[in-house]
C-alpha positions, 0 to 999 in steps of 0.5 A: 138295663137288658129292659132298655134303662142306660144306666144302673145303680147297684148299693149294696152294705153288709155288716157282722153279725149281732151277737145272738146270731152269732153261735150259729156262724158255721167256722171262723167268722172272717168276714169285716162290713163294707159297702158299695155303690157302683153305677153301672153303663153300658161298656163302648163297643160289644157289651160286656156280661157277667154272670153268678152262678152257685160253686162248688166251693170257695177259694178261700178269699174275703167276699170283699177282697174277691169283689174288689179284686173282680171290679179292678183286674177282671179276674174271675172269683169265688165269693161268700163261705157255706154258701159260695157264688161264682162271679165270672166276666165274659165279653160276647160279640155284638 
């Protein structure tokens, strides 16, 4: 979209690890498989900016629940365990 596209389709799918990989998982494996498709378009008025950056620690919420809370409620959130990421929303003046 930064290069002029009117819309971008983002599709993401995740599954639980297969048995041979489970010994390499640190901590409790609370992850649930999920998939999501998002059609991203430019908002009316001021552009919406989302920022993804490394986080110091996870808030303990399951990633799929944190993502849905971010999308539905607009609340900034931390995704992932072990290597967490901070997902933030900021509206900038045009």
